C-alpha beads as a LAMMPS data file, in Angstrom:
LAMMPS data file: protein, C-alpha beads

293 atoms
290 bonds

1 atom types
1 bond types

-500.0 500.0 xlo xhi
-500.0 500.0 ylo yhi
-500.0 500.0 zlo zhi

Masses

1 110.0

Atoms # bond

1 1 1 -84.216 -52.114 312.718
2 1 1 -85.208 -50.176 309.200
3 1 1 -86.052 -51.608 306.251
4 1 1 -83.802 -53.712 304.343
5 1 1 -81.473 -51.277 301.435
6 1 1 -78.153 -50.768 300.694
7 1 1 -74.964 -50.093 302.481
8 1 1 -71.830 -49.144 301.221
9 1 1 -68.255 -49.471 302.981
10 1 1 -65.339 -47.427 301.952
11 1 1 -61.810 -48.099 303.340
12 1 1 -59.135 -45.147 304.229
13 1 1 -55.508 -44.414 302.529
14 1 1 -54.065 -47.245 300.580
15 1 1 -56.702 -49.862 301.427
16 1 1 -58.994 -52.027 298.816
17 1 1 -61.804 -53.526 299.695
18 1 1 -60.112 -56.979 300.529
19 1 1 -59.065 -55.385 303.539
20 1 1 -62.672 -55.510 304.935
21 1 1 -62.307 -59.156 305.681
22 1 1 -65.324 -60.725 306.442
23 1 1 -66.924 -57.603 307.856
24 1 1 -68.956 -56.929 305.191
25 1 1 -70.805 -60.480 305.427
26 1 1 -70.930 -59.872 309.363
27 1 1 -72.555 -56.899 309.068
28 1 1 -75.141 -57.809 306.704
29 1 1 -76.098 -60.855 308.739
30 1 1 -76.645 -58.512 311.893
31 1 1 -78.527 -56.289 309.952
32 1 1 -81.100 -58.778 308.716
33 1 1 -82.291 -60.394 305.287
34 1 1 -82.510 -58.467 302.394
35 1 1 -79.741 -55.857 303.545
36 1 1 -76.924 -55.309 300.592
37 1 1 -73.504 -54.516 301.557
38 1 1 -71.468 -53.443 299.295
39 1 1 -67.117 -52.708 299.446
40 1 1 -66.190 -50.630 296.339
41 1 1 -62.914 -49.903 295.626
42 1 1 -61.521 -46.446 294.731
43 1 1 -59.394 -45.765 291.427
44 1 1 -55.848 -46.620 291.959
45 1 1 -57.111 -49.648 294.625
46 1 1 -57.730 -52.999 294.652
47 1 1 -59.383 -54.354 291.184
48 1 1 -58.070 -50.633 290.075
49 1 1 -54.773 -50.565 291.378
50 1 1 -53.258 -49.951 288.101
51 1 1 -55.670 -46.156 287.120
52 1 1 -54.286 -43.440 289.060
53 1 1 -55.896 -42.200 292.052
54 1 1 -57.784 -39.187 291.642
55 1 1 -55.695 -35.723 293.627
56 1 1 -58.650 -34.718 295.106
57 1 1 -61.543 -35.961 297.522
58 1 1 -64.282 -34.318 294.676
59 1 1 -62.992 -36.686 291.961
60 1 1 -63.367 -39.500 294.215
61 1 1 -66.727 -39.108 294.792
62 1 1 -67.370 -38.837 290.944
63 1 1 -65.535 -41.990 290.392
64 1 1 -67.141 -43.838 293.338
65 1 1 -70.616 -42.944 291.994
66 1 1 -70.104 -44.289 288.590
67 1 1 -68.972 -47.503 290.028
68 1 1 -71.778 -47.776 292.353
69 1 1 -74.315 -46.481 289.196
70 1 1 -72.438 -49.275 287.535
71 1 1 -73.850 -51.876 290.194
72 1 1 -77.239 -50.218 290.107
73 1 1 -76.836 -48.869 293.730
74 1 1 -78.462 -45.503 293.091
75 1 1 -81.168 -45.252 295.743
76 1 1 -80.488 -44.305 299.206
77 1 1 -77.527 -45.929 300.909
78 1 1 -76.034 -45.670 304.449
79 1 1 -72.296 -45.377 304.509
80 1 1 -69.424 -46.688 306.866
81 1 1 -66.300 -45.211 306.375
82 1 1 -62.915 -44.842 307.797
83 1 1 -59.980 -42.410 307.552
84 1 1 -59.998 -41.198 303.911
85 1 1 -63.134 -43.264 302.869
86 1 1 -64.771 -40.816 305.495
87 1 1 -63.787 -37.890 303.991
88 1 1 -64.725 -39.444 300.637
89 1 1 -68.618 -40.240 302.242
90 1 1 -68.717 -36.381 303.453
91 1 1 -68.228 -35.114 300.099
92 1 1 -70.280 -37.941 298.402
93 1 1 -73.504 -36.582 301.212
94 1 1 -72.562 -33.228 300.251
95 1 1 -73.035 -33.483 296.497
96 1 1 -75.428 -36.079 296.448
97 1 1 -77.491 -36.248 299.985
98 1 1 -80.115 -38.417 297.946
99 1 1 -77.885 -41.220 297.401
100 1 1 -75.645 -40.899 300.696
101 1 1 -78.380 -40.938 302.729
102 1 1 -76.461 -41.197 306.269
103 1 1 -73.063 -41.822 307.068
104 1 1 -71.009 -43.461 309.999
105 1 1 -67.190 -41.550 309.884
106 1 1 -64.608 -44.190 311.642
107 1 1 -61.495 -42.363 313.159
108 1 1 -61.412 -39.559 310.242
109 1 1 -60.394 -36.179 310.417
110 1 1 -60.908 -32.856 308.950
111 1 1 -58.664 -29.810 308.134
112 1 1 -61.770 -27.576 308.832
113 1 1 -61.614 -28.661 312.762
114 1 1 -58.439 -30.024 313.840
115 1 1 -54.215 -29.477 312.997
116 1 1 -52.168 -31.708 310.641
117 1 1 -50.304 -33.177 313.836
118 1 1 -53.497 -34.471 315.418
119 1 1 -54.973 -35.546 311.981
120 1 1 -51.603 -37.721 311.333
121 1 1 -49.088 -37.865 314.084
122 1 1 -45.849 -36.731 313.098
123 1 1 -44.035 -39.741 314.882
124 1 1 -45.391 -41.812 311.129
125 1 1 -44.618 -39.316 308.284
126 1 1 -41.078 -40.386 308.088
127 1 1 -42.385 -44.135 308.480
128 1 1 -44.981 -43.684 305.775
129 1 1 -42.599 -41.860 303.507
130 1 1 -40.048 -44.564 304.229
131 1 1 -42.629 -47.242 303.043
132 1 1 -42.911 -45.655 299.933
133 1 1 -39.682 -45.926 298.898
134 1 1 -38.324 -48.483 295.757
135 1 1 -37.696 -52.077 297.176
136 1 1 -39.705 -52.197 300.179
137 1 1 -41.245 -55.297 300.092
138 1 1 -44.864 -56.302 300.537
139 1 1 -44.652 -58.450 303.899
140 1 1 -42.331 -55.800 305.695
141 1 1 -44.951 -52.701 304.270
142 1 1 -48.183 -54.450 305.940
143 1 1 -46.428 -55.793 308.659
144 1 1 -45.124 -52.139 309.287
145 1 1 -49.271 -50.499 308.395
146 1 1 -50.495 -53.562 310.754
147 1 1 -48.434 -51.936 313.830
148 1 1 -49.550 -48.666 312.814
149 1 1 -53.306 -49.219 312.944
150 1 1 -54.008 -52.113 314.960
151 1 1 -53.974 -52.183 319.036
152 1 1 -52.861 -55.420 319.215
153 1 1 -51.217 -56.216 316.086
154 1 1 -50.100 -59.868 317.368
155 1 1 -53.609 -61.192 317.351
156 1 1 -54.090 -60.561 313.801
157 1 1 -51.379 -62.837 311.961
158 1 1 -54.228 -64.089 309.494
159 1 1 -55.111 -60.719 308.627
160 1 1 -51.080 -59.861 308.008
161 1 1 -50.753 -63.230 305.726
162 1 1 -54.201 -61.921 303.739
163 1 1 -53.045 -58.410 303.735
164 1 1 -49.660 -59.136 302.107
165 1 1 -51.042 -61.042 299.562
166 1 1 -53.330 -58.134 298.399
167 1 1 -50.732 -56.168 298.157
168 1 1 -49.082 -58.529 296.002
169 1 1 -52.137 -59.100 293.715
170 1 1 -53.238 -55.281 293.660
171 1 1 -49.974 -53.589 294.039
172 1 1 -50.384 -50.018 295.150
173 1 1 -48.136 -47.849 293.441
174 1 1 -46.082 -44.904 295.681
175 1 1 -47.564 -42.140 293.204
176 1 1 -51.041 -43.252 294.067
177 1 1 -50.612 -43.315 297.700
178 1 1 -49.321 -39.263 297.518
179 1 1 -52.057 -38.389 295.613
180 1 1 -54.243 -39.653 297.993
181 1 1 -52.581 -38.008 300.761
182 1 1 -52.796 -35.102 298.717
183 1 1 -56.217 -35.329 298.425
184 1 1 -56.827 -35.733 302.013
185 1 1 -54.827 -32.625 303.200
186 1 1 -56.790 -30.018 300.515
187 1 1 -59.856 -31.442 301.361
188 1 1 -62.290 -28.782 303.090
189 1 1 -65.241 -30.157 304.613
190 1 1 -68.843 -28.373 303.928
191 1 1 -69.750 -25.796 306.674
192 1 1 -72.586 -28.280 307.924
193 1 1 -73.225 -31.921 308.143
194 1 1 -75.180 -32.346 305.339
195 1 1 -76.867 -35.593 306.191
196 1 1 -77.348 -37.309 309.540
197 1 1 -74.080 -38.550 310.665
198 1 1 -72.383 -40.898 313.416
199 1 1 -68.823 -40.331 314.464
200 1 1 -66.850 -43.037 316.061
201 1 1 -63.585 -43.425 317.225
202 1 1 -60.797 -45.229 318.940
203 1 1 -58.736 -44.486 322.129
204 1 1 -56.121 -46.463 321.311
205 1 1 -55.551 -44.801 317.586
206 1 1 -51.838 -43.804 317.075
207 1 1 -52.060 -43.177 313.709
208 1 1 -54.781 -40.404 314.081
209 1 1 -55.521 -39.063 317.311
210 1 1 -58.994 -39.759 318.656
211 1 1 -59.113 -35.546 319.176
212 1 1 -59.763 -35.061 315.679
213 1 1 -63.183 -37.513 315.845
214 1 1 -63.741 -35.347 319.684
215 1 1 -63.465 -31.994 317.340
216 1 1 -65.733 -32.938 314.521
217 1 1 -68.361 -34.176 317.005
218 1 1 -68.201 -31.148 318.820
219 1 1 -68.192 -28.420 316.264
220 1 1 -71.289 -30.201 314.452
221 1 1 -72.888 -31.392 317.824
222 1 1 -72.781 -34.853 316.399
223 1 1 -73.219 -38.002 318.319
224 1 1 -69.703 -39.792 319.422
225 1 1 -69.060 -43.423 320.195
226 1 1 -65.408 -44.125 321.714
227 1 1 -64.312 -47.653 321.476
228 1 1 -61.879 -47.951 325.132
229 1 1 -58.830 -49.639 323.467
230 1 1 -58.964 -50.547 319.569
231 1 1 -56.662 -48.952 317.231
232 1 1 -56.942 -46.868 313.818
233 1 1 -57.911 -49.796 312.065
234 1 1 -61.461 -50.487 314.312
235 1 1 -63.102 -53.113 311.622
236 1 1 -60.182 -54.894 312.110
237 1 1 -59.902 -55.044 316.227
238 1 1 -63.356 -54.924 316.842
239 1 1 -65.596 -55.447 314.140
240 1 1 -68.537 -56.891 316.755
241 1 1 -68.367 -53.947 319.177
242 1 1 -68.430 -51.239 315.647
243 1 1 -71.651 -53.871 314.230
244 1 1 -73.491 -53.481 317.243
245 1 1 -73.186 -49.539 317.297
246 1 1 -73.855 -49.627 313.562
247 1 1 -76.897 -51.480 314.213
248 1 1 -78.413 -49.226 317.230
249 1 1 -77.571 -46.158 314.851
250 1 1 -79.564 -47.656 312.591
251 1 1 -82.556 -48.743 314.477
252 1 1 -82.601 -45.186 316.234
253 1 1 -82.719 -43.504 313.268
254 1 1 -85.961 -44.817 312.127
255 1 1 -87.393 -45.661 308.473
256 1 1 -87.008 -42.354 306.676
257 1 1 -83.646 -40.260 307.831
258 1 1 -83.183 -36.832 305.818
259 1 1 -80.625 -33.915 306.968
260 1 1 -80.230 -33.373 310.829
261 1 1 -82.335 -30.674 312.300
262 1 1 -80.778 -27.660 313.376
263 1 1 -78.945 -28.501 316.813
264 1 1 -79.640 -31.968 316.621
265 1 1 -77.065 -34.249 317.850
266 1 1 -75.225 -35.349 321.582
267 1 1 -71.896 -35.200 321.694
268 1 1 -70.891 -33.250 325.147
269 1 1 -67.782 -35.074 325.688
270 1 1 -64.655 -32.945 326.216
271 1 1 -61.843 -32.801 323.533
272 1 1 -59.100 -34.909 323.972
273 1 1 -55.359 -33.928 324.536
274 1 1 -52.653 -34.534 322.263
275 1 1 -50.226 -37.472 323.678
276 1 1 -62.827 -58.507 292.619
277 1 1 -62.908 -58.572 289.541
278 1 1 -63.209 -55.769 286.829
279 1 1 -63.651 -53.017 288.889
280 1 1 -67.217 -54.077 290.711
281 1 1 -67.898 -53.904 293.798
282 1 1 -67.856 -56.731 296.201
283 1 1 -71.509 -57.347 297.673
284 1 1 -73.251 -59.637 300.178
285 1 1 -76.860 -60.094 301.097
286 1 1 -77.564 -61.240 304.024
287 1 1 -70.944 -56.937 324.116
288 1 1 -68.617 -55.213 326.307
289 1 1 -65.423 -55.181 324.435
290 1 1 -62.305 -57.324 326.102
291 1 1 -59.087 -55.458 326.069
292 1 1 -56.187 -56.826 324.167
293 1 1 -54.473 -59.350 326.227

Bonds

1 1 1 2
2 1 2 3
3 1 3 4
4 1 4 5
5 1 5 6
6 1 6 7
7 1 7 8
8 1 8 9
9 1 9 10
10 1 10 11
11 1 11 12
12 1 12 13
13 1 13 14
14 1 14 15
15 1 15 16
16 1 16 17
17 1 17 18
18 1 18 19
19 1 19 20
20 1 20 21
21 1 21 22
22 1 22 23
23 1 23 24
24 1 24 25
25 1 25 26
26 1 26 27
27 1 27 28
28 1 28 29
29 1 29 30
30 1 30 31
31 1 31 32
32 1 32 33
33 1 33 34
34 1 34 35
35 1 35 36
36 1 36 37
37 1 37 38
38 1 38 39
39 1 39 40
40 1 40 41
41 1 41 42
42 1 42 43
43 1 43 44
44 1 44 45
45 1 45 46
46 1 46 47
47 1 47 48
48 1 48 49
49 1 49 50
50 1 50 51
51 1 51 52
52 1 52 53
53 1 53 54
54 1 54 55
55 1 55 56
56 1 56 57
57 1 57 58
58 1 58 59
59 1 59 60
60 1 60 61
61 1 61 62
62 1 62 63
63 1 63 64
64 1 64 65
65 1 65 66
66 1 66 67
67 1 67 68
68 1 68 69
69 1 69 70
70 1 70 71
71 1 71 72
72 1 72 73
73 1 73 74
74 1 74 75
75 1 75 76
76 1 76 77
77 1 77 78
78 1 78 79
79 1 79 80
80 1 80 81
81 1 81 82
82 1 82 83
83 1 83 84
84 1 84 85
85 1 85 86
86 1 86 87
87 1 87 88
88 1 88 89
89 1 89 90
90 1 90 91
91 1 91 92
92 1 92 93
93 1 93 94
94 1 94 95
95 1 95 96
96 1 96 97
97 1 97 98
98 1 98 99
99 1 99 100
100 1 100 101
101 1 101 102
102 1 102 103
103 1 103 104
104 1 104 105
105 1 105 106
106 1 106 107
107 1 107 108
108 1 108 109
109 1 109 110
110 1 110 111
111 1 111 112
112 1 112 113
113 1 113 114
114 1 114 115
115 1 115 116
116 1 116 117
117 1 117 118
118 1 118 119
119 1 119 120
120 1 120 121
121 1 121 122
122 1 122 123
123 1 123 124
124 1 124 125
125 1 125 126
126 1 126 127
127 1 127 128
128 1 128 129
129 1 129 130
130 1 130 131
131 1 131 132
132 1 132 133
133 1 133 134
134 1 134 135
135 1 135 136
136 1 136 137
137 1 137 138
138 1 138 139
139 1 139 140
140 1 140 141
141 1 141 142
142 1 142 143
143 1 143 144
144 1 144 145
145 1 145 146
146 1 146 147
147 1 147 148
148 1 148 149
149 1 149 150
150 1 150 151
151 1 151 152
152 1 152 153
153 1 153 154
154 1 154 155
155 1 155 156
156 1 156 157
157 1 157 158
158 1 158 159
159 1 159 160
160 1 160 161
161 1 161 162
162 1 162 163
163 1 163 164
164 1 164 165
165 1 165 166
166 1 166 167
167 1 167 168
168 1 168 169
169 1 169 170
170 1 170 171
171 1 171 172
172 1 172 173
173 1 173 174
174 1 174 175
175 1 175 176
176 1 176 177
177 1 177 178
178 1 178 179
179 1 179 180
180 1 180 181
181 1 181 182
182 1 182 183
183 1 183 184
184 1 184 185
185 1 185 186
186 1 186 187
187 1 187 188
188 1 188 189
189 1 189 190
190 1 190 191
191 1 191 192
192 1 192 193
193 1 193 194
194 1 194 195
195 1 195 196
196 1 196 197
197 1 197 198
198 1 198 199
199 1 199 200
200 1 200 201
201 1 201 202
202 1 202 203
203 1 203 204
204 1 204 205
205 1 205 206
206 1 206 207
207 1 207 208
208 1 208 209
209 1 209 210
210 1 210 211
211 1 211 212
212 1 212 213
213 1 213 214
214 1 214 215
215 1 215 216
216 1 216 217
217 1 217 218
218 1 218 219
219 1 219 220
220 1 220 221
221 1 221 222
222 1 222 223
223 1 223 224
224 1 224 225
225 1 225 226
226 1 226 227
227 1 227 228
228 1 228 229
229 1 229 230
230 1 230 231
231 1 231 232
232 1 232 233
233 1 233 234
234 1 234 235
235 1 235 236
236 1 236 237
237 1 237 238
238 1 238 239
239 1 239 240
240 1 240 241
241 1 241 242
242 1 242 243
243 1 243 244
244 1 244 245
245 1 245 246
246 1 246 247
247 1 247 248
248 1 248 249
249 1 249 250
250 1 250 251
251 1 251 252
252 1 252 253
253 1 253 254
254 1 254 255
255 1 255 256
256 1 256 257
257 1 257 258
258 1 258 259
259 1 259 260
260 1 260 261
261 1 261 262
262 1 262 263
263 1 263 264
264 1 264 265
265 1 265 266
266 1 266 267
267 1 267 268
268 1 268 269
269 1 269 270
270 1 270 271
271 1 271 272
272 1 272 273
273 1 273 274
274 1 274 275
275 1 276 277
276 1 277 278
277 1 278 279
278 1 279 280
279 1 280 281
280 1 281 282
281 1 282 283
282 1 283 284
283 1 284 285
284 1 285 286
285 1 287 288
286 1 288 289
287 1 289 290
288 1 290 291
289 1 291 292
290 1 292 293
């Protein structure tokens, strides 16, 4: 295992630090003593829900870097990022590779490599827009989101209750969700991976096609790990599997990760067919997957 360091966890569309649940604590424990795991909120989310969300990924990165600087987290960091958060991580690595030194990208998509109907499955377009209409209460909205993002929503009653409470405590405005959607649609990734990357996806993702992760890994010749049944919210559906993959990735990279050499990678899988307080980041220091019943 690498020397102790700082890890940053980034969530996706309309999700805040609280949606990680106990994943940060579990990851810190698995990494070993001295590792610091931060779960910052982007503007418009969580403790920063009253702020307007930036309408570009680049502006999200600027806000994230300012937030982390206040936490004195300005050294080399490892980033674990889901969906829209992975786009933020990638742009952060592009503009500041000395900060975001390596990134694990979970169930994400890039316009450079994948079409819109794979990046967000069309069956969910009207459903998501419907959830933004006035009068849709937090319980109904969060139950619908859980159904879209988990392969086994019936197993996550406690998570649903926590998500509903978060939505009532830190309501996300429809305008902010639309700004985040625009930012994701407009984002253009760099031509080459700026730092070492790991791509992870879920075969059971009903929101974003796993093909998007396969496309990304194939074009950039990156290592790809695919969970056999989990949904879009992989940290929710099988946190132990994800933590095991992250631990192995960190150990394999060695003590001094740098930009990936030409041709380094190893994804040879074929593409799939279609089918807090005051804005401070939360911090904590310190098996084969079973299919859903």
